[in-house]
Structure formats: C-alpha cells, structure tokens
SEPAMI-280836 format. One line per 3 residues: number of its first residue (from 1); their letters; for each residue x, y, z of N, C-alpha, C, O, CB. Coordinates in steps of 0.001 Angstrom, whole numbers, plus 500000, padded with zeros to 6 digits. Atoms other than C-alpha are relative to their C-alpha. Last residue first. Glycine has a CB too. Layout:
! SEPAMI-280836
NUM> a> X Y Z X Y Z X Y Z X Y Z X Y Z; ...
! end
This chain:
! SEPAMI-280836
237> ine> 499434 499507 501192 635278 879784 718851 500195 499270 498730 500708 499837 497765 501087 500392 500307; 501166 499487 500945 632973 878636 721493 500323 500645 498710 499490 501091 497921 499194 500997 500696; 500908 501273 500367 635488 876374 723339 499077 500477 499081 498652 499690 498235 499200 499307 501225
234> fgk> 499736 500859 501335 637933 879267 723140 499128 498942 499621 499033 498601 498442 501256 499347 500047; 498989 500987 499676 636210 881730 725449 500408 499058 498852 499725 498976 497831 499515 499195 501126; 500757 501182 500054 632861 883636 724538 500971 498921 500526 500468 497864 500908 499442 499711 498540
231> kei> 501452 500008 499616 633620 887195 725329 499378 498503 500074 498430 498223 500808 499177 500881 498914; 500229 499527 498810 637357 887198 725505 498602 499925 500582 498309 499819 501772 500413 501201 499967; 499479 500945 499167 637594 885027 722283 499711 500543 501511 499148 499725 502237 501549 499768 499650
228> eta> 501048 501065 500040 635361 887573 720438 500411 498701 501000 499561 498098 501656 499834 499496 498388; 501168 499331 499123 637560 890411 721502 498842 498888 499943 498025 498761 500855 499417 501613 499320; 499639 499910 498732 640481 888508 720070 498924 500400 500936 498792 499858 502034 501032 500827 500073
225> lvs> 500039 501365 499488 638765 887739 716831 500490 499753 501535 500091 498802 502207 500861 499176 499067; 501644 500357 499656 637899 891323 716423 500136 498640 500561 499552 498338 501601 498836 499968 498561; 499961 499838 498538 641901 891903 716512 498522 499748 500595 498264 499562 501785 500549 501501 500375
222> tgs> 499612 498952 499528 641726 890410 712929 499891 500240 501628 499555 499290 502336 499351 500865 499267; 500905 498936 500473 641336 886928 711731 500791 501190 500529 501995 501103 500768 498403 499900 500564; 499404 498528 499936 642837 883544 712246 499071 500898 499627 498035 500552 499059 501194 500256 499131
219> rai> 500654 498682 500579 641434 880119 713026 500770 501030 500019 501534 501100 500982 498849 500443 500644; 501323 500269 500249 642488 876570 714027 499188 501009 499270 498271 500727 498498 499428 499746 501158; 500926 498796 500025 646149 876813 713587 498630 499608 499656 498345 499003 498623 500462 501062 498999
216> age> 500070 499688 501411 647756 873328 714675 499151 501306 500259 498490 501533 501272 499298 498762 498958; 498764 499955 500757 649250 871710 717805 499705 500408 498654 500447 499975 497772 500716 498705 499996; 499159 501370 500399 646060 870705 719426 500958 499958 499100 500964 499059 498259 499251 499026 499516
213> rmv> 500461 501315 499157 644226 873999 719211 500676 498887 499486 500933 498675 498301 498432 499659 499939; 499299 501304 500072 645769 877384 718238 499224 499021 500695 498863 499263 501847 501387 500040 500575; 500429 500701 498938 644159 880655 717387 500422 498510 499697 500333 497920 498620 498483 500223 500223
210> fvr> 500075 501397 500410 645766 883347 715280 499586 499210 501302 499898 499602 502427 501430 499477 499367; 500059 500917 498885 645262 886824 715567 499773 498809 499416 499018 498581 498471 499002 500292 501030; 500636 501206 500177 646409 889639 713232 499922 499106 501203 500716 499257 502132 500619 499343 498971
207> dpk> 500569 499947 501458 647228 893354 713144 499269 498620 499760 498218 498599 499120 501253 500234 498822; 499395 501002 500957 647500 893213 717112 499376 500510 498538 498322 501130 498396 499544 498292 500431; 500961 500345 500835 647066 896365 719473 500310 498952 498726 501093 499362 497869 499539 501235 499564
204> lyr> 499183 500361 501358 649585 896402 722084 498848 499655 499005 498364 498531 499132 501150 498596 500173; 499074 499113 500045 647830 898013 725252 501010 499962 498464 501584 500886 497888 500774 499723 501348; 500436 498588 499680 644656 896335 725556 501114 501064 499763 500758 502230 499596 499544 500080 501497
201> lir> 500595 499544 501334 646111 893358 723856 499332 501431 500161 499189 502250 499253 498867 498910 499473; 499039 499246 500554 648138 892583 726977 499550 500861 498807 500084 501924 498492 501035 499149 499651; 499601 498990 499102 645191 891531 728942 500818 500969 499273 500567 502174 499237 500719 499454 501159
198> tsh> 500028 498828 500857 643729 889334 726031 500555 501168 500856 500476 502255 500284 498516 500299 499449; 500824 498774 499501 644575 886043 727698 500124 501209 499137 501101 501327 498398 500434 500420 501420; 501202 500588 499739 646102 882731 726646 498797 501023 500307 497598 500745 500288 500229 499082 501110
195> tii> 500610 499809 498829 649157 884315 725151 498594 499126 499931 498069 498683 498909 499826 501565 500236; 500543 501264 499674 651885 884314 722660 499492 500052 501237 500204 500268 502218 500888 498959 499907; 500674 500104 498552 652568 887641 721382 499312 498674 500158 498292 498386 499532 498879 501175 500256
192> lis> 500755 501269 499758 654655 887580 718149 499597 499901 501245 500473 499434 501974 500695 498842 499718; 500030 500673 498538 656241 890990 717442 498919 498941 499750 497965 499101 498989 499568 501115 501371; 501404 500483 499718 657500 892466 714171 499969 499304 501357 500982 498904 501930 499487 498997 498867
189> sek> 499951 501158 498902 660363 894786 713441 498669 499482 500198 497700 500238 500135 500550 500478 501430; 499947 501226 500848 660134 897063 710185 500224 498852 500789 500465 497798 500201 501040 500059 498967; 501037 500217 500919 658547 900029 711677 500197 498696 499333 499269 498074 498817 499918 501090 499026
186> trh> 499755 499297 501257 660965 899907 714661 498738 499558 498992 498008 498597 499234 501557 499569 499377; 500133 500828 501191 659895 898844 718126 500154 500949 498753 499695 502090 498710 498582 499219 499996; 498369 500167 500633 661036 901268 720880 500013 499030 498988 501138 498742 498578 501178 499473 501108
183> kgl> 499201 498997 500318 657693 902859 721925 501205 499761 499181 501642 500508 498306 500325 500540 501077; 500601 499303 501138 655505 899768 721380 500888 501233 499673 501169 501498 498504 498493 500433 500323; 499533 500624 501453 657980 897888 723457 499448 500672 499118 500178 500919 498158 499674 498575 499670
180> fra> 498568 499716 500174 657896 900509 726451 500293 499188 498505 501017 499637 497617 500985 499382 501435; 499801 498475 500515 654069 900995 726230 501487 500016 499683 501874 500748 498771 499586 501267 501198; 500494 499741 501401 653766 897281 726569 499984 501290 499286 499875 501441 498069 498783 499641 499960
177> ikr> 499276 500783 501010 656007 896884 729481 499491 500169 498561 500248 500318 497601 499930 498556 500365; 498849 499374 500269 654474 899835 731302 500831 499168 498933 501420 499695 497990 500723 500220 501285; 500431 498728 500706 650950 898507 730745 501511 500582 499798 501849 500913 498662 498848 501081 500974
174> lad> 500318 500385 501454 652123 894994 731950 499901 501263 499089 500457 501264 497991 498599 499184 499922; 498659 500508 500629 653911 896230 735124 499699 499773 498386 500440 500126 497469 500531 498463 500782; 499056 498977 500125 650684 898332 736258 501302 499794 499101 501738 500589 498269 500383 500293 501305
171> vda> 500490 499253 500851 648430 895469 735761 500808 501177 499558 500979 501481 498377 498895 500314 500443; 501265 499210 499639 650438 893022 737540 499660 500933 498854 500354 501003 497840 500190 500861 501357; 499903 498473 500018 653025 890745 735780 498580 500575 500443 497523 500196 499938 500422 500567 498453
168> gsd> 499140 499500 498758 653397 887028 736777 500180 501473 499978 500905 502009 500815 501464 499345 500033; 500120 500981 498676 652161 885920 733302 501040 500603 500976 502177 500984 500702 500393 498246 499671; 500747 499588 498957 651727 888924 730816 499716 499070 501296 498915 499307 502201 498852 500346 499419
165> ied> 499527 498930 499323 654662 888100 728870 499105 500603 500939 499596 501326 501806 500406 500894 499153; 500776 499782 498835 653161 884827 728051 500604 501103 500855 500694 500998 502078 499873 498731 500775; 500682 501270 499346 655796 884048 725430 499385 500328 501152 500180 500420 502088 500922 498878 500335
162> lil> 500445 499637 498432 656728 887363 723747 499251 498646 500557 498041 498528 500362 498798 501477 500080; 501084 500966 499545 658422 886731 720588 500007 500007 501327 500956 499815 502087 500129 498608 499541; 500191 500181 498835 660312 889705 718939 499064 499036 500507 497907 499312 500189 499797 500998 500379
159> lkp> 501200 500711 499486 661365 889421 715579 499913 499768 501339 500605 498848 501776 499850 498811 499441; 501160 499946 501262 663645 891907 713975 498791 499267 500426 497683 499702 500114 500520 499249 498518; 499975 501119 500849 665630 892390 717425 498843 500211 498923 497846 500916 499078 499833 498663 500850
156> ali> 500635 499849 501033 666169 895675 719050 499995 499041 498861 500438 499314 497746 500322 501022 499674; 499522 500874 501250 668952 894412 721360 499396 500488 498750 500064 500423 497719 499606 498452 500138; 498554 499875 500188 668496 897137 723971 500363 499253 498718 501023 499801 497834 500799 499434 501242
153> gaq> 499763 498521 500510 664835 897313 723740 501259 500300 499725 501510 501121 498842 499601 501014 500904; 500514 499847 501347 664625 893416 723882 500040 501599 499497 500133 501887 498304 498475 499404 499989; 499038 500637 500838 666804 893457 726981 499633 499999 498525 500491 500167 497658 500198 498632 500458
150> lae> 498962 499183 500058 664528 895947 728803 501034 499343 499032 501595 500099 498238 500514 500268 501380; 499987 498915 500920 661654 893822 727966 501067 500823 499913 501350 501157 498763 499046 500744 500193; 500266 500483 501270 662904 890821 729517 499864 500951 498964 500536 500981 497933 498928 499271 500025
147> vkk> 498552 500009 500487 664097 892981 732597 499879 499455 498542 500517 500044 497669 501036 499026 500973; 499358 498707 500327 660537 893994 732729 501277 499926 499504 501664 500537 498508 500062 500833 501072; 500622 499594 501159 659223 890445 732759 500301 501373 499458 500185 501605 498255 498686 499888 500203
144> keg> 499586 500771 500974 661688 889322 735472 499404 500393 498431 500110 500359 497424 499631 498632 500467; 498639 499410 500434 660642 892393 737517 500720 499058 498985 501437 499627 498161 500970 500222 501298; 500144 498726 500872 656940 891462 737162 501372 500484 499749 501648 500995 498664 499117 501181 500699
141> gsf> 500579 500146 501439 657443 887914 738264 500181 501177 499029 500672 501157 497900 498503 499761 500090; 501667 500318 500001 659642 888966 741279 499718 499742 498580 500491 500029 497666 498943 501338 500568; 500996 498732 500545 663488 888937 740895 498548 499361 500260 498257 498166 500317 500231 500453 498107
138> gdh> 500919 499422 498987 665386 886455 743160 499270 501172 499605 498865 502016 500403 500697 500337 501170; 499610 500524 498729 668071 885682 740524 499174 500628 501081 499557 501746 501424 501463 500221 500247; 501136 500659 499631 666582 886937 737190 500090 499315 501334 499062 498757 501717 499671 499094 499001
135> isr> 501279 499832 500759 669857 888085 736133 498864 498989 500515 499073 497790 500696 500285 499755 498426; 500147 501113 500986 672526 888232 738749 498547 499950 499426 497527 500133 500089 500358 498610 500686; 499949 501202 499386 672723 891895 740134 499813 498635 499046 499552 498766 497850 498974 500092 501036
132> fll> 498804 500581 499628 674040 894745 738568 499850 498893 500841 500824 498449 501449 500806 500886 500579; 499007 500091 501145 671046 895904 736433 501279 499320 500485 501875 498635 499655 500352 501449 499413; 500138 501233 500598 668672 895135 739406 501024 499674 498955 501490 498546 498794 498731 499916 499463
129> sed> 498816 500767 499283 670386 898088 741382 499795 498534 499390 500662 497670 499521 499898 500022 501841; 498593 500287 500691 668494 900348 738793 500977 499016 500433 501907 498644 499718 500740 501117 500017; 498936 499356 499200 665082 899633 740259 501315 499782 499505 501785 498656 499343 499978 499563 501349
126> igl> 499235 500898 499256 662946 898963 737456 500932 500644 500705 501564 501616 500290 500578 499051 499267; 500081 500021 498551 660218 901410 736511 500629 498777 500799 500089 498208 501748 498591 500082 500326; 500972 501237 499562 659977 900446 732807 499673 500023 501513 498878 499219 501999 500719 498512 499679
123> eka> 501263 500109 500818 661040 903904 731680 499175 498836 500616 498000 498933 500972 500322 499721 498397; 500704 498805 499547 663683 904178 734499 498765 500164 499373 497818 500595 500032 500747 501172 499802; 500426 500415 498560 665150 900800 733584 499102 501087 500570 498134 500683 501214 501295 499789 500996
120> yak> 500819 500681 500233 665287 902179 729876 499374 499494 501240 498150 499474 501368 500433 499208 499204; 501193 499124 500535 667314 905214 731092 498875 498909 499709 497811 499261 500217 500420 500939 498520; 500441 499321 498910 669598 902852 733017 498837 500850 499635 497848 500888 500367 501062 500760 500576
117> art> 500766 500969 499094 670023 900503 730154 499447 500676 501078 498320 500306 501408 500829 498894 500545; 501271 500344 500801 670927 903475 727722 499265 499007 500786 498037 499096 500773 500296 499416 498532; 500833 498816 499847 673607 904915 730128 498609 499582 499460 497584 499907 500059 500614 501286 499217
114> rlt> 500233 499835 498677 675197 901351 730484 498982 501076 500325 498075 500923 501142 501216 500252 500624; 501042 500993 499777 675102 900823 726796 499521 499924 501215 498384 499478 501372 500359 498801 499701; 501283 499703 500509 676763 904228 726288 498831 498868 500237 497636 499140 500354 500197 500258 498535
111> lpd> 500577 498732 499174 679567 903311 728812 498508 500301 499417 497508 500258 500134 501054 501472 499783; 500691 500519 498476 679864 899856 727314 499641 501238 500733 498622 501218 501423 501122 499060 501075; 499116 499747 499132 680426 901233 723651 499405 499716 501442 498276 500083 501766 500467 501342 499771
108> ekg> 500418 498779 499388 678023 899642 721107 501103 500212 501357 501451 499212 501985 498278 499856 500449; 500974 499264 500545 678353 897063 718380 499724 501431 500661 499286 502410 500058 498859 499183 500027; 499400 499696 501225 681847 895323 719365 498889 500839 499113 499264 501335 498050 500499 498616 499294
105> era> 498536 499895 500345 680182 893571 722012 500380 500328 498649 500085 499622 497685 500644 498806 500279; 499717 498768 500740 676443 894039 722217 501482 500143 499807 501836 501164 499217 499438 501229 500725; 500790 499981 501233 675425 890598 723383 500295 501229 499173 500033 501146 497973 498516 499939 500315
102> lrl> 499595 501247 500821 678348 890447 725802 499197 500097 498597 499748 500133 497496 499599 498525 500854; 498557 499664 500651 677695 893869 727199 500350 498853 499136 500785 499123 498017 501235 500217 501129; 500270 498835 500876 673889 893080 727758 501222 500289 499307 501237 500383 498080 499509 501238 500752
99> ldl> 500774 500485 501048 674598 889934 729560 499982 500906 498829 500373 500550 497718 498686 499751 500452; 499020 500893 500459 677157 891692 731911 499381 499324 498715 500052 499374 497684 500403 498959 501142; 498962 499303 500731 674659 894324 732401 501025 499212 499184 501322 499437 498011 500702 500764 500919
96> vsv> 500805 499605 501126 671850 891973 733537 501131 500719 499048 501318 500353 497888 498679 501023 500473; 500841 499121 500001 674431 890194 735759 499354 500557 498788 499828 500279 497687 500493 500791 500597; 499800 499300 501247 676092 886837 735466 498800 501259 500157 497607 500955 500133 499784 498863 498571
93> gpl> 498816 499543 500291 676896 885216 738743 500220 500926 498699 501260 501518 498411 500744 498899 499957; 499135 499429 498821 673785 883306 739066 501366 500267 499583 501976 499438 498907 500075 499031 501216; 498578 500175 500516 671901 883074 735566 500906 500495 501501 501360 501632 501624 500321 501149 498394
90> plp> 498997 499188 499210 668179 882723 736842 501470 499728 499383 501702 498568 499045 499941 499572 501637; 498911 500749 498899 665891 881158 734365 500920 501014 500587 501258 502023 499967 501028 498808 499264; 498646 499810 499991 662825 883106 732781 500938 499340 500820 500648 499321 502016 500168 501108 500186
87> nqf> 499451 500088 498496 659535 881588 732970 501304 500052 499802 501934 499010 499624 499643 498716 500877; 501150 499968 499192 657542 882452 729840 500428 499837 501532 499776 500293 502472 499011 498878 499529; 500586 501419 499586 660493 883293 728034 498918 500094 500858 498711 501150 501455 500985 499111 500698
84> slf> 500116 499614 498456 661176 886528 725998 499231 498815 500532 498151 498454 500064 499164 501516 500336; 501071 500824 499304 662485 885023 722555 499892 500470 501514 500814 500223 502292 500367 498377 499923; 499857 499982 498846 664609 887126 720254 498750 499352 500842 497597 499647 500528 500312 501270 500243
81> igl> 500922 500643 499383 665368 886615 716676 500028 499963 501455 501013 499379 501907 499993 498862 499534; 501147 498818 499370 667379 889173 715054 498884 499259 500569 497817 499870 500614 499288 501101 498786; 500717 499654 501261 669870 886918 712657 498880 501111 500527 498330 501894 499752 499277 498553 499237
78> kar> 498951 499030 500586 672365 886854 715769 499349 500508 498812 499725 501586 498351 501446 499327 499632; 500124 498617 499220 669555 885225 717711 500770 500956 499441 500511 502131 499705 500398 499959 501433; 501421 499334 500046 669136 882721 715123 499928 501212 500645 499372 502211 500189 498948 499187 500600
75> kep> 500113 499314 501394 672731 882090 715059 498670 500579 499763 498537 501672 499214 500280 499012 498843; 499241 498731 500148 672750 881452 718759 499961 500773 498708 499823 501995 498639 501342 499728 500245; 500816 498819 499636 669725 879080 718519 500976 501252 500122 500497 502375 499960 499192 499728 501409
72> pln> 500030 500128 498474 671479 876651 716393 499298 501301 500376 499004 502209 499597 501548 499842 500740; 499099 499034 499504 670541 876677 712543 499840 499926 501586 498737 499719 502093 499685 501469 499373; 498804 500771 499361 668989 873744 710875 500920 500738 500880 501922 500172 501316 500852 499433 498960
69> kis> 500454 501113 499387 665484 875113 710345 501102 499278 500757 500996 498718 501848 499380 499166 499034; 499057 500069 498878 666771 878606 709518 499981 498705 500838 500582 498602 501907 499735 501135 500896; 500577 501188 499143 665486 878595 705977 501071 499977 501311 502296 499882 501230 499990 498362 499029
66> kge> 499020 501173 499939 666089 881792 704208 499579 499055 500846 498678 499394 501613 501328 500342 500406; 499855 500818 501141 663192 884336 703102 501105 498798 499850 501216 498125 498825 500214 500908 499009; 499465 499166 501064 663614 886759 705877 500434 499262 498588 501443 499474 497914 501212 500703 500601
63> fli> 499808 498642 499347 663330 883931 708334 500584 500877 498824 501614 500607 498205 501059 499942 501372; 499338 499109 500945 661905 880539 706749 499918 501376 500829 498871 501807 501311 499231 500038 498441; 500167 498676 499248 661097 877551 709197 500747 501175 499080 501972 501104 498987 500725 499878 501615
60> ngn> 499054 499097 500154 660496 874329 707289 499591 501381 500887 498467 501780 501191 500168 500219 498457; 500479 498550 499777 658427 871209 707620 501229 500788 499763 502292 500214 499525 499366 500305 501514; 500798 499369 501138 659064 867833 705764 499450 501384 500413 498679 501977 499658 498775 499053 499572
57> rgv> 499371 499663 501037 661936 866748 708220 499068 500542 498870 499692 501186 498026 500755 498921 499641; 500089 500885 501050 660068 867287 711342 500680 500234 498764 500801 501404 498401 498802 499852 499733; 501011 499748 501150 661456 869403 713993 499877 499093 499018 500913 498528 498666 500244 501129 499325
54> tfn> 499217 500469 501361 662883 868252 717122 498816 500298 499044 497611 500074 499158 500588 498198 499931; 501224 499974 500801 662243 870449 720263 500546 499663 498569 501324 500335 497893 499188 501472 500088; 500764 501228 499477 665069 869630 722904 498771 499990 499295 497941 499189 499724 499722 499996 501553
51> png> 499626 501375 500430 667498 871669 720769 499084 498903 500520 499043 497809 499955 501400 499695 500447; 499617 500635 498654 665729 875135 721358 500179 498444 499557 499268 497821 499010 498736 500241 501285; 498954 501015 500317 665915 876786 717938 500282 499151 501295 501405 498676 501461 501364 500723 499471
48> aia> 498669 499564 499297 664142 880095 718665 501132 498966 499790 502316 499303 499809 499774 500180 501605; 499491 498945 500921 661215 879073 716126 501592 500685 500558 502474 501146 499834 498718 501250 499951; 499522 500574 501423 660892 875757 717663 500538 501120 499408 501664 501057 498914 498854 499350 499020
45> hal> 498839 500547 499946 660724 877341 721321 500775 499563 498697 501985 499666 498492 499811 499020 500783; 499160 498976 499820 657969 879619 720189 501637 499269 500083 502601 499596 499391 499467 500846 501390; 499639 499305 501242 656133 876872 718745 500983 500923 500191 501870 501003 499342 498929 500647 499395
42> tsk> 499165 501094 500872 656483 874574 721779 500355 500977 498816 501525 501154 498474 499032 498454 499443; 498573 499898 499580 655111 877664 723834 501046 499119 499144 502181 499499 498860 500080 499567 501497; 499425 498908 500344 652043 877634 721861 501320 500350 500485 502062 501057 499803 499234 500858 500265
39> gsg> 498976 499980 500670 651263 874150 721748 500810 501206 499641 501758 501233 498856 499677 499462 499103; 500284 500197 501600 647657 873643 722679 501303 500075 499190 501231 499760 498002 498971 501195 499393; 499709 501294 500607 648386 872728 726440 499880 499982 498411 500086 498946 497778 499039 498962 500608
36> npg> 498648 500802 499496 646776 875780 727935 500155 498661 499461 499158 497947 499347 500038 499797 501561; 499802 500475 498655 644186 877211 725709 501296 499471 500430 502239 499184 499693 499117 499050 500233; 500447 501308 499809 644936 879175 722676 499899 499462 501218 500713 499916 502022 500670 499242 499387
33> mlv> 500764 500426 498961 646179 882582 721159 499424 498479 500138 499192 497863 499098 498990 500868 499981; 500315 501502 500055 648894 883402 718925 499340 499696 501208 499996 499525 502235 501245 499068 499836; 500230 500726 498589 649032 887204 718397 499487 498516 499662 498678 498190 498794 498783 500856 501002
30> aie> 501143 501303 500087 650449 889042 715543 500058 499627 501293 500943 499862 502115 500321 498604 498961; 500260 500789 498567 652053 892487 715766 498780 498932 499625 497615 499093 499262 499446 501204 501415; 501451 500287 499421 653024 893669 712142 500114 499523 501300 501178 498957 501553 499170 498959 499204
27> gkr> 500464 498868 499361 656389 895230 710842 498515 499842 500761 497944 500791 501298 499978 501076 498930; 498992 498916 499531 657480 892494 708439 499150 501093 500648 498177 501480 500000 500921 500637 498736; 499573 498889 500856 654742 890000 707950 500957 500936 500661 500871 501158 501868 498829 500766 499543
24> ihl> 500058 498731 499378 654071 886781 710134 500734 500964 499107 501873 500637 498773 500580 499963 501412; 498904 498873 500629 653288 883768 708229 499718 501303 500853 498605 501789 501054 499737 500377 498165; 500287 498726 499566 651920 880372 709705 501066 500895 499422 502248 500621 499216 499917 500068 501500
21> slr> 499487 498964 500776 651717 876782 708900 499481 501390 500361 498298 501624 500607 499726 499710 498634; 500524 498743 499752 651365 873763 711339 500552 500951 498944 501725 500772 498618 500316 500443 501405; 500053 499465 501589 651787 870270 710029 499395 501566 500117 498463 502008 499444 498810 498893 498893
18> kli> 500458 500904 501022 651052 868933 713593 499717 500802 498762 498646 501355 498511 498764 499213 500451; 500459 499406 500939 652765 870473 716706 499673 499158 498920 500310 498106 498891 500750 500903 499713; 500686 498856 499496 653175 868543 719849 499446 500829 498972 498268 501130 499163 500839 500776 500805
15> pks> 500245 498912 500892 654229 864971 718952 499223 501172 500568 498195 500931 501201 499311 499498 498861; 501346 499669 499921 655666 862864 721902 499600 501316 498874 500082 502440 499019 499728 500377 501609; 500786 500733 500962 658736 860902 721125 498552 500604 500004 497690 500056 499317 500000 498443 500347
12> gvk> 499712 501553 499832 661191 863368 722857 499070 499156 498916 499163 499480 497732 499602 499484 501665; 499301 499745 498982 659329 866766 722426 500281 498547 500377 499378 497802 500755 499326 500917 501008; 500068 501036 498905 658110 866547 718878 500797 500181 501296 501925 500626 501082 500430 498754 499448
9> vsl> 499128 499817 498984 657384 869438 716245 499952 498858 501219 498884 498795 501828 499715 501369 500492; 500314 501106 499115 655671 869175 712992 501231 500057 500928 502393 500080 500521 499783 498536 499218; 499275 500291 498903 655733 872358 710706 499573 499059 501001 498496 499314 501540 500211 501038 500551
6> nsl> 499946 501527 499750 654121 872190 707387 500894 499632 501081 501615 498639 500982 500454 499236 498775; 500792 500835 500741 655316 875714 706568 499954 498496 500247 500968 497804 500152 500345 500204 498773; 500031 501294 499699 656421 878401 708839 499094 499097 499193 497873 499252 499218 499706 499926 501275
3> elm> 500966 500765 500634 657218 881870 707363 500172 498441 500643 501284 497919 500565 500221 500110 498339; 499976 501240 499664 658666 884697 709401 499032 499105 499330 497831 499363 499404 499877 499960 501264; 499136 500105 498630 659506 888205 707999 500248 498386 500297 501259 497801 499911 499085 500765 501415
! end
C-alpha cells in the first residue's frame, strides 16, 4: 500500500526526518508512536504532500507501487490518501456538506450524500446542525475530530492517516470515533494512527507498531510493543 524509502524531510532549512523507511501493508492498521517532537506529524504531512515540507532527492514515497513524491496534495487525495489533521483549521463560509459535495461531485447524488452524512452524524453523536455550519468554525475539539471521522467515512480512502485523533477528544468521543472508523473501513483499506498515547488503541487494535525517535524509526513490533510503551514510557523502550 505505502512504502517510504530513505525519506529525509526538511521544514525550511531544518532537517526533521532522517532517511526514514517504513512499509504499510494493504488492509492493516499501523501505529506510529513517539514522544513529542520526534517527527510524527512531519511524516504525515510529507505523505499527504504538504508543500511546506521538502522531501530529499534520494528518498521516495510509493503508493500502490507508484511514486507520488512529486504529486501535489490534491492528486494524492484523489488516489485515496486522506489526512485527518491534528489541529483542523476552520474554513469560514464552507459548510461540512459543501466540502463533501465538492469532494464527491460526479460520484454521488447530492441527496444520497446528504442522507448518508446525516446517518453518519447520528452514529458519531454529532449534532446534525454542524453539517450546515462552516467547517470547524467554533467547533469543540471533540466535534472537530468527529467531523474529520465523518469525512473519512464518506470518502472511504484507501489510506487513512489519523494524526493525533485522540487529541482534544474525551473518552466517549474517542470510543465513538474508533468504532465508527472500524465499522466503515474496508478490508483493503489501511489506517496509519499517529499518536504519543495508547488511548485509541483500546478501540482500534493495531497489526504493527512503529516507534519514532529523532526523525527515524527506532523500533517496530506487534501490539505488544504499544503495551510495553504504556507501562515503561518511551525512554525505557
């Protein structure tokens, strides 16, 4: 599904990722953990194609066997990559439904889309009125994360990247989000959970866990590794 090889990334002149390699298989749930400042969010933005992050010439990003290193973010999104942001920005004047209609134009009837969005909102415990408001404008932390999950459910990406989906969400919201994503993912879709906590892993069980330190993968393993981190912390792993 996704293969990163020898990936180095800079923000301005500052190097963040250092020759990082990582492989996420089709249909699996992978978790990227690490302390704050280890480069986890930088990796998410590099995969999604954020132009503020410069990828080194010797590294590569392969998605379904093809290089996407030089593709703009909108083309990566069309290929099926969806990034749920750690801190989603508001879009004044653009409602949740407006954004979804644009994304699904030519693929889904607007009435069908609206009906499905309302059903998903109910599953997630979202007040239906939020669908008609400017996206993320005045939303609480939990509402923002639920709306991100709703978008992912509607768009059904091949690769869903959750950057700190548990940040700002209380226990009840996180449980609903995790169960929703687990219910609506397909067998061929993959999820990359980026977190420094193990809270969401109580509800979405990972197939593999990667630990990141100082811009590189320091260790990998099964879900047992996440349990070990919860008990000992990152410094003792």
